[in-house]
N, CA, C and O of each residue as an XYZ file, in Angstrom:
644
protein
N     -41.853    125.532    174.041
C     -40.492    125.906    174.347
C     -39.584    125.423    173.214
O     -39.713    124.292    172.745
N     -38.686    126.272    172.789
C     -37.829    125.957    171.656
C     -36.385    125.762    172.111
O     -35.505    126.539    171.740
N     -36.143    124.740    172.902
C     -34.804    124.526    173.447
C     -33.771    124.195    172.385
O     -32.609    124.583    172.508
N     -34.182    123.479    171.339
C     -33.234    123.051    170.321
C     -32.862    124.138    169.338
O     -31.754    124.150    168.802
N     -33.789    125.051    169.101
C     -33.514    126.178    168.226
C     -33.559    125.881    166.741
O     -33.866    124.774    166.299
N     -33.237    126.926    165.991
C     -33.252    126.873    164.537
C     -31.996    126.145    164.039
O     -31.002    126.059    164.761
N     -32.038    125.638    162.843
C     -33.131    125.741    161.886
C     -34.258    124.760    162.199
O     -34.054    123.722    162.828
N     -35.445    125.123    161.741
C     -36.621    124.281    161.913
C     -36.940    123.645    160.571
O     -36.653    124.208    159.515
N     -37.536    122.466    160.630
C     -37.922    121.802    159.391
C     -39.264    121.128    159.583
O     -39.671    120.801    160.698
N     -39.936    120.931    158.464
C     -41.240    120.262    158.448
C     -41.077    118.990    157.622
O     -40.498    119.018    156.536
N     -41.591    117.875    158.141
C     -41.524    116.639    157.357
C     -42.757    116.522    156.464
O     -43.611    117.408    156.464
N     -42.849    115.446    155.713
C     -43.948    115.266    154.757
C     -45.317    115.232    155.420
O     -46.319    115.580    154.795
N     -45.365    114.813    156.684
C     -46.645    114.756    157.392
C     -47.064    116.123    157.941
O     -48.196    116.298    158.391
N     -46.135    117.092    157.900
C     -46.425    118.416    158.432
C     -45.853    118.648    159.814
O     -45.931    119.762    160.334
N     -45.280    117.620    160.420
C     -44.688    117.762    161.752
C     -43.467    118.677    161.673
O     -42.735    118.669    160.683
N     -43.260    119.461    162.724
C     -42.162    120.427    162.773
C     -41.127    119.952    163.786
O     -41.464    119.483    164.874
N     -39.848    120.086    163.397
C     -38.738    119.643    164.234
C     -37.700    120.748    164.348
O     -37.537    121.551    163.429
N     -36.990    120.790    165.488
C     -35.914    121.756    165.680
C     -34.586    121.151    165.229
O     -34.557    120.045    164.689
N     -33.486    121.874    165.450
C     -32.188    121.405    164.957
C     -31.717    120.135    165.656
O     -30.864    119.420    165.130
N     -32.264    119.846    166.839
C     -31.939    118.597    167.546
C     -32.813    117.437    167.070
O     -32.702    116.316    167.566
N     -33.669    117.722    166.115
C     -34.624    116.741    165.592
C     -35.710    116.384    166.612
O     -36.289    115.299    166.563
N     -35.976    117.316    167.537
C     -37.054    117.136    168.505
C     -38.310    117.778    167.934
O     -38.280    118.898    167.426
N     -39.414    117.045    168.028
C     -40.684    117.529    167.477
C     -41.219    118.680    168.323
O     -41.190    118.635    169.553
N     -41.702    119.700    167.643
C     -42.322    120.855    168.287
C     -43.811    120.782    167.969
O     -44.207    120.651    166.810
N     -44.621    120.868    169.006
C     -46.064    120.777    168.793
C     -46.763    121.975    169.406
O     -46.350    122.493    170.444
N     -47.814    122.399    168.756
C     -48.645    123.462    169.287
C     -49.582    122.855    170.333
O     -50.073    121.739    170.165
N     -49.822    123.596    171.401
C     -50.637    123.091    172.498
C     -52.122    123.190    172.188
O     -52.572    124.072    171.456
N     -52.866    122.259    172.769
C     -54.327    122.314    172.722
C     -54.887    122.350    171.316
O     -54.473    121.584    170.445
N     -55.831    123.245    171.107
C     -56.530    123.375    169.823
C     -55.971    124.527    168.992
O     -56.669    125.072    168.137
N     -54.738    124.892    169.236
C     -54.147    126.045    168.538
C     -54.251    125.904    167.030
O     -54.675    126.839    166.350
N     -53.869    124.750    166.495
C     -53.923    124.552    165.045
C     -55.350    124.685    164.533
O     -55.590    125.332    163.513
N     -56.282    124.082    165.228
C     -57.697    124.140    164.832
C     -58.215    125.578    164.841
O     -58.906    125.993    163.910
N     -57.887    126.334    165.878
C     -58.349    127.719    165.991
C     -57.720    128.580    164.897
O     -58.407    129.389    164.273
N     -56.424    128.411    164.663
C     -55.762    129.192    163.615
C     -56.328    128.875    162.235
O     -56.489    129.767    161.401
N     -56.628    127.601    162.000
C     -57.225    127.228    160.711
C     -58.590    127.897    160.550
O     -58.927    128.375    159.467
N     -59.365    127.929    161.616
C     -60.662    128.611    161.569
C     -60.482    130.095    161.271
O     -61.202    130.659    160.448
N     -59.528    130.721    161.937
C     -59.267    132.139    161.692
C     -58.831    132.390    160.247
O     -59.159    133.422    159.662
N     -58.100    131.449    159.688
C     -57.577    131.612    158.325
C     -58.610    131.341    157.240
O     -58.496    131.871    156.135
N     -59.617    130.526    157.538
C     -60.513    130.076    156.471
C     -61.973    130.500    156.620
O     -62.693    130.553    155.623
N     -62.422    130.798    157.814
C     -63.829    131.134    158.037
C     -64.051    132.616    157.713
O     -63.406    133.477    158.312
N     -64.956    132.925    156.774
C     -65.191    134.324    156.372
C     -65.573    135.254    157.523
O     -65.332    136.458    157.442
N     -66.160    134.722    158.586
C     -66.549    135.619    159.685
C     -65.340    136.232    160.388
O     -65.485    137.211    161.119
N     -64.149    135.669    160.176
C     -62.927    136.198    160.793
C     -62.088    136.993    159.795
O     -60.946    137.338    160.100
N     -62.618    137.289    158.626
C     -61.845    137.937    157.557
C     -61.217    139.270    157.983
O     -60.134    139.618    157.512
N     -61.877    140.007    158.857
C     -61.359    141.312    159.298
C     -60.541    141.233    160.583
O     -60.109    142.256    161.113
N     -60.332    140.028    161.075
C     -59.594    139.836    162.327
C     -58.095    139.891    162.074
O     -57.591    139.283    161.130
N     -57.396    140.616    162.916
C     -55.943    140.671    162.831
C     -55.356    139.826    163.950
O     -55.789    139.911    165.100
N     -54.375    139.017    163.607
C     -53.709    138.142    164.565
C     -52.358    138.747    164.906
O     -51.634    139.222    164.032
N     -52.037    138.721    166.178
C     -50.726    139.187    166.639
C     -50.128    138.123    167.553
O     -50.843    137.457    168.302
N     -48.835    137.977    167.482
C     -48.134    137.077    168.389
C     -47.295    137.925    169.325
O     -46.519    138.779    168.896
N     -47.467    137.671    170.610
C     -46.651    138.325    171.630
C     -45.975    137.218    172.433
O     -46.617    136.258    172.860
N     -44.684    137.369    172.625
C     -43.949    136.354    173.365
C     -42.746    136.981    174.045
O     -42.021    137.789    173.466
N     -42.564    136.584    175.279
C     -41.392    136.991    176.027
C     -40.405    135.835    175.893
O     -40.610    134.768    176.473
N     -39.341    136.046    175.132
C     -38.400    134.974    174.880
C     -36.973    135.502    174.886
O     -36.724    136.662    174.556
N     -36.065    134.654    175.256
C     -34.643    134.989    175.203
C     -34.065    134.718    173.814
O     -32.920    135.077    173.537
N     -34.859    134.082    172.936
C     -34.391    133.716    171.606
C     -35.342    134.229    170.520
O     -35.918    133.431    169.780
N     -35.511    135.539    170.419
C     -36.451    136.060    169.431
C     -36.064    135.700    167.994
O     -36.928    135.621    167.121
N     -34.792    135.485    167.752
C     -34.348    135.154    166.391
C     -34.863    133.795    165.924
O     -34.830    133.505    164.728
N     -35.333    132.965    166.837
C     -35.888    131.661    166.470
C     -37.384    131.738    166.167
O     -37.919    130.877    165.468
N     -38.051    132.748    166.679
C     -39.518    132.803    166.626
C     -40.062    132.873    165.202
O     -40.916    132.065    164.835
N     -39.595    133.808    164.402
C     -40.150    133.984    163.058
C     -39.892    132.744    162.196
O     -40.820    132.267    161.543
N     -38.666    132.204    162.170
C     -38.472    130.971    161.391
C     -39.383    129.830    161.851
O     -39.856    129.040    161.034
N     -39.622    129.750    163.149
C     -40.510    128.703    163.656
C     -41.942    128.949    163.198
O     -42.611    128.021    162.744
N     -42.426    130.196    163.310
C     -43.783    130.531    162.864
C     -43.961    130.263    161.376
O     -45.043    129.867    160.943
N     -42.919    130.472    160.597
C     -42.993    130.230    159.157
C     -43.023    128.745    158.814
O     -43.466    128.369    157.729
N     -42.555    127.901    159.725
C     -42.492    126.462    159.475
C     -43.821    125.769    159.733
O     -44.141    124.778    159.076
N     -44.604    126.281    160.689
C     -45.906    125.685    160.998
C     -46.940    126.107    159.963
O     -47.243    127.292    159.829
N     -47.480    125.139    159.236
C     -48.521    125.438    158.261
C     -49.889    125.355    158.922
O     -50.173    124.430    159.684
N     -50.722    126.329    158.621
C     -52.082    126.362    159.141
C     -53.045    125.831    158.090
O     -53.945    125.049    158.395
N     -52.847    126.263    156.851
C     -53.668    125.762    155.746
C     -52.733    125.286    154.648
O     -51.635    125.811    154.461
N     -53.192    124.294    153.942
C     -52.402    123.756    152.849
C     -53.361    123.278    151.777
O     -54.186    122.396    152.015
N     -53.247    123.860    150.608
C     -54.100    123.482    149.493
C     -53.208    122.852    148.426
O     -52.565    123.545    147.638
N     -53.189    121.539    148.425
C     -52.300    120.807    147.521
C     -52.601    121.090    146.052
O     -51.690    121.162    145.227
N     -53.874    121.246    145.735
C     -54.289    121.435    144.347
C     -53.630    122.657    143.698
O     -53.173    122.593    142.557
N     -53.587    123.766    144.437
C     -53.029    125.002    143.892
C     -51.699    125.387    144.535
O     -51.106    126.410    144.194
N     -51.241    124.561    145.463
C     -49.976    124.836    146.119
C     -49.995    126.038    147.041
O     -48.942    126.580    147.377
N     -51.199    126.466    147.459
C     -51.322    127.611    148.353
C     -51.238    127.132    149.803
O     -51.959    126.225    150.219
N     -50.361    127.750    150.541
C     -50.252    127.441    151.959
C     -50.249    128.742    152.743
O     -49.928    129.808    152.217
N     -50.613    128.629    154.010
C     -50.553    129.774    154.906
C     -49.916    129.279    156.203
O     -50.409    128.353    156.846
N     -48.826    129.913    156.561
C     -48.132    129.542    157.797
C     -48.671    130.373    158.963
O     -49.440    131.314    158.767
N     -48.260    130.015    160.160
C     -48.628    130.826    161.321
C     -48.156    132.263    161.116
O     -48.871    133.212    161.439
N     -46.968    132.410    160.586
C     -46.422    133.751    160.344
C     -47.291    134.525    159.351
O     -47.595    135.698    159.568
N     -47.687    133.861    158.260
C     -48.508    134.513    157.233
C     -49.819    135.052    157.801
O     -50.356    136.041    157.305
N     -50.321    134.407    158.828
C     -51.603    134.806    159.418
C     -51.499    136.054    160.277
O     -52.508    136.699    160.562
N     -50.290    136.399    160.690
C     -50.152    137.463    161.677
C     -49.903    138.820    161.035
O     -49.192    138.950    160.039
N     -50.514    139.813    161.643
C     -50.295    141.195    161.236
C     -49.178    141.825    162.054
O     -48.517    142.758    161.601
N     -48.972    141.309    163.264
C     -47.993    141.880    164.190
C     -47.292    140.756    164.940
O     -47.900    139.744    165.289
N     -46.007    140.955    165.178
C     -45.235    140.034    165.997
C     -44.390    140.870    166.958
O     -43.499    141.608    166.537
N     -44.675    140.748    168.213
C     -43.883    141.417    169.249
C     -43.279    140.287    170.088
O     -43.881    139.813    171.052
N     -42.086    139.875    169.697
C     -41.469    138.669    170.251
C     -40.048    139.010    170.669
O     -39.133    139.055    169.847
N     -39.883    139.249    171.965
C     -38.587    139.632    172.517
C     -38.702    139.641    174.034
O     -39.809    139.591    174.569
N     -37.564    139.706    174.739
C     -37.627    139.761    176.208
C     -38.370    141.014    176.666
O     -38.352    142.040    175.986
N     -39.012    140.923    177.809
C     -39.680    142.082    178.369
C     -41.140    141.821    178.672
O     -41.659    140.728    178.441
N     -41.774    142.820    179.180
C     -43.156    142.746    179.627
C     -44.138    142.644    178.462
O     -43.929    143.229    177.399
N     -45.200    141.897    178.684
C     -46.275    141.819    177.691
C     -46.950    143.188    177.546
O     -47.547    143.479    176.510
N     -46.856    144.021    178.574
C     -47.391    145.379    178.448
C     -46.663    146.123    177.328
O     -47.282    146.840    176.542
N     -45.357    145.946    177.265
C     -44.564    146.566    176.203
C     -45.006    146.034    174.845
O     -45.139    146.795    173.887
N     -45.233    144.725    174.765
C     -45.669    144.103    173.517
C     -47.003    144.702    173.058
O     -47.154    145.090    171.899
N     -47.957    144.770    173.976
C     -49.289    145.262    173.599
C     -49.296    146.760    173.310
O     -50.044    147.221    172.447
N     -48.486    147.508    174.011
C     -48.397    148.944    173.695
C     -47.853    149.134    172.283
O     -48.309    150.011    171.550
N     -46.876    148.309    171.903
C     -46.316    148.393    170.550
C     -47.381    148.041    169.504
O     -47.494    148.717    168.481
N     -48.151    146.995    169.759
C     -49.216    146.619    168.820
C     -50.249    147.736    168.711
O     -50.682    148.097    167.616
N     -50.631    148.269    169.853
C     -51.595    149.373    169.867
C     -51.070    150.569    169.062
O     -51.806    151.153    168.267
N     -49.811    150.928    169.267
C     -49.227    152.077    168.565
C     -49.115    151.828    167.065
O     -49.350    152.740    166.274
N     -48.761    150.617    166.663
C     -48.605    150.299    165.239
C     -49.951    150.152    164.531
O     -50.101    150.543    163.373
N     -50.925    149.583    165.239
C     -52.201    149.240    164.603
C     -53.300    150.279    164.795
O     -54.204    150.398    163.967
N     -53.216    151.022    165.881
C     -54.300    151.929    166.225
C     -55.501    151.217    166.837
O     -56.521    151.847    167.116
N     -55.387    149.914    167.046
C     -56.490    149.135    167.625
C     -56.574    149.438    169.117
O     -55.580    149.302    169.831
N     -57.749    149.847    169.596
C     -57.910    150.098    171.027
C     -57.725    148.808    171.836
O     -58.049    147.718    171.364
N     -57.214    148.943    173.029
C     -56.994    147.766    173.884
C     -58.273    146.977    174.097
O     -58.247    145.747    174.147
N     -59.406    147.688    174.224
C     -60.668    146.988    174.478
C     -61.135    146.175    173.271
O     -62.078    145.391    173.382
N     -60.487    146.354    172.127
C     -60.798    145.559    170.935
C     -59.807    144.407    170.750
O     -59.761    143.782    169.690
N     -59.025    144.137    171.780
C     -58.040    143.057    171.729
C     -58.464    141.908    172.631
O     -59.061    142.110    173.688
N     -58.143    140.706    172.190
C     -58.422    139.482    172.942
C     -57.100    138.731    173.048
O     -56.438    138.484    172.041
N     -56.719    138.369    174.272
C     -55.402    137.799    174.555
C     -55.545    136.498    175.321
O     -56.244    136.428    176.332
N     -54.871    135.467    174.823
C     -54.821    134.165    175.491
C     -53.390    133.921    175.946
O     -52.450    134.144    175.183
N     -53.216    133.464    177.183
C     -51.869    133.200    177.680
C     -51.908    132.144    178.779
O     -52.886    132.017    179.516
N     -50.810    131.388    178.864
C     -50.738    130.311    179.861
C     -50.056    130.736    181.152
O     -49.818    129.900    182.023
N     -49.738    132.013    181.295
C     -49.157    132.508    182.537
C     -50.101    133.515    183.165
O     -50.448    134.528    182.560
N     -50.512    133.217    184.396
C     -51.502    134.043    185.100
C     -51.053    135.497    185.217
O     -51.865    136.402    185.025
N     -49.778    135.743    185.526
C     -49.338    137.117    185.746
C     -49.416    137.951    184.468
O     -49.619    139.163    184.544
N     -49.258    137.331    183.297
C     -49.431    138.071    182.044
C     -50.889    138.488    181.869
O     -51.180    139.588    181.398
N     -51.787    137.606    182.250
C     -53.220    137.899    182.167
C     -53.567    139.068    183.083
O     -54.236    140.013    182.666
N     -53.114    139.002    184.322
C     -53.393    140.050    185.303
C     -52.839    141.392    184.841
O     -53.508    142.420    184.940
N     -51.620    141.370    184.339
C     -50.947    142.586    183.893
C     -51.662    143.224    182.694
O     -51.912    144.430    182.692
N     -51.986    142.428    181.692
C     -52.569    142.958    180.460
C     -54.032    143.368    180.620
O     -54.509    144.258    179.916
N     -54.736    142.729    181.533
C     -56.129    143.099    181.784
C     -56.223    144.547    182.263
O     -57.239    145.208    182.047
N     -55.168    145.039    182.910
C     -55.159    146.423    183.400
C     -55.215    147.433    182.259
O     -55.607    148.582    182.466
N     -54.827    147.012    181.059
C     -54.903    147.894    179.891
C     -56.316    147.927    179.292
O     -56.614    148.763    178.439
N     -57.181    147.012    179.746
C     -58.529    146.926    179.184
C     -58.666    145.830    178.141
O     -59.699    145.729    177.479
N     -57.633    145.009    177.987
C     -57.659    143.890    177.050
C     -58.476    142.753    177.672
O     -58.338    142.479    178.864
N     -59.314    142.098    176.889
C     -59.998    140.891    177.350
C     -58.959    139.778    177.359
O     -58.386    139.449    176.320
N     -58.719    139.200    178.528
C     -57.653    138.211    178.707
C     -58.220    136.882    179.177
O     -59.140    136.842    179.995
N     -57.665    135.794    178.654
C     -58.115    134.450    179.005
C     -56.905    133.630    179.421
O     -55.943    133.482    178.668
N     -56.973    133.107    180.621
C     -55.912    132.255    181.164
C     -56.049    130.850    180.585
O     -57.113    130.236    180.672
N     -54.969    130.346    179.994
C     -54.985    129.044    179.327
C     -53.827    128.173    179.824
O     -52.854    127.984    179.094
N     -53.908    127.643    181.037
C     -52.786    126.889    181.598
C     -52.426    125.631    180.806
O     -51.298    125.148    180.897
N     -53.362    125.105    180.040
C     -53.095    123.909    179.221
C     -52.983    124.254    177.738
O     -53.138    123.383    176.883
N     -52.721    125.499    177.439
C     -52.661    125.933    176.051
C     -54.039    126.357    175.578
O     -55.006    126.334    176.339
N     -54.116    126.736    174.337
C     -55.383    127.210    173.770
C     -56.278    126.023    173.442
O     -56.168    125.418    172.376
N     -57.158    125.704    174.371
C     -58.142    124.647    174.147
C     -59.352    125.241    173.438
O     -59.503    126.461    173.371
N     -60.195    124.393    172.920
C     -61.426    124.869    172.286
C     -62.303    125.588    173.312
O     -62.920    126.608    173.004
N     -62.353    125.052    174.527
C     -63.153    125.663    175.591
C     -62.643    127.065    175.908
O     -63.433    127.994    176.074
N     -61.322    127.216    175.993
C     -60.737    128.526    176.290
C     -61.016    129.506    175.148
O     -61.326    130.672    175.390
N     -60.906    129.033    173.913
C     -61.196    129.875    172.744
C     -62.633    130.391    172.819
O     -62.881    131.590    172.695
N     -63.566    129.475    173.022
C     -64.987    129.850    173.086
C     -65.265    130.772    174.267
O     -66.031    131.727    174.137
N     -64.653    130.502    175.416
C     -64.844    131.356    176.599
C     -64.330    132.768    176.313
O     -64.961    133.752    176.697
N     -63.194    132.861    175.644
C     -62.639    134.165    175.297
C     -63.556    134.952    174.379
O     -63.749    136.154    174.557
N     -64.120    134.264    173.397
C     -65.051    134.939    172.490
C     -66.280    135.447    173.244
O     -66.761    136.550    172.983
N     -66.784    134.643    174.176
C     -67.947    135.073    174.968
C     -67.574    136.235    175.885
O     -68.329    137.201    175.995
N     -66.417    136.152    176.543
C     -65.973    137.238    177.429
C     -65.783    138.528    176.635
O     -66.149    139.610    177.094
N     -65.207    138.401    175.440
C     -64.979    139.567    174.587
C     -66.310    140.196    174.186
O     -66.469    141.414    174.263
N     -67.255    139.379    173.762
C     -68.579    139.891    173.376
C     -69.275    140.557    174.546
O     -69.892    141.611    174.389
N     -69.179    139.949    175.717
C     -69.797    140.512    176.918
C     -69.173    141.862    177.247
O     -69.884    142.818    177.556
N     -67.846    141.943    177.182
C     -67.145    143.194    177.478
C     -67.536    144.286    176.489
O     -67.728    145.439    176.872
N     -67.652    143.914    175.211
C     -68.029    144.883    174.165
C     -69.466    145.375    174.386
O     -69.746    146.565    174.240
N     -70.367    144.464    174.735
C     -71.773    144.847    174.970
C     -71.870    145.783    176.169
O     -72.653    146.733    176.159
N     -71.073    145.513    177.202
C     -71.078    146.350    178.396
C     -70.616    147.769    178.100
O     -71.098    148.715    178.722
N     -69.699    147.931    177.169
C     -69.191    149.253    176.813
C     -70.160    150.019    175.918
O     -70.143    151.249    175.884
N     -71.005    149.284    175.194
C     -71.970    149.928    174.294
C     -73.205    150.396    175.046
O     -73.853    151.362    174.643
N     -73.532    149.714    176.137
C     -74.768    150.011    176.853
C     -74.578    151.053    177.846
O     -75.524    151.425    178.540
């Protein structure tokens, strides 16, 4: 939750703070999973999208740009959460609207999408589109990430057979 709002800043340790100087942290293993997506060659063809229902969409992109996922001091190369994403659907409204927009822009079939969310009703709603959905009430944990990958693989195998 971004109650303090922009501008966001990162300190020397990489911690991110809002304009009230309150620290903003990613839940669970989000940083670890994003780093894996950014650096592991097996995910090279994977597209990341952020969907969020928020009353403050103008804060989302600056915040995503502030969180670093990879940082290579030697060459000064960094990749932020924003840099990792191909699509951002961040505004008030239904997650169905968000996913329809991603589908229309990307051409990616719903059954080729994997969605993690901490609100049960978003999971229920988006599953109706054929998206593999994983409920993450404590944020994206490693267990939830792995379960989602297994559920996605199982769903894909079921459609091929």
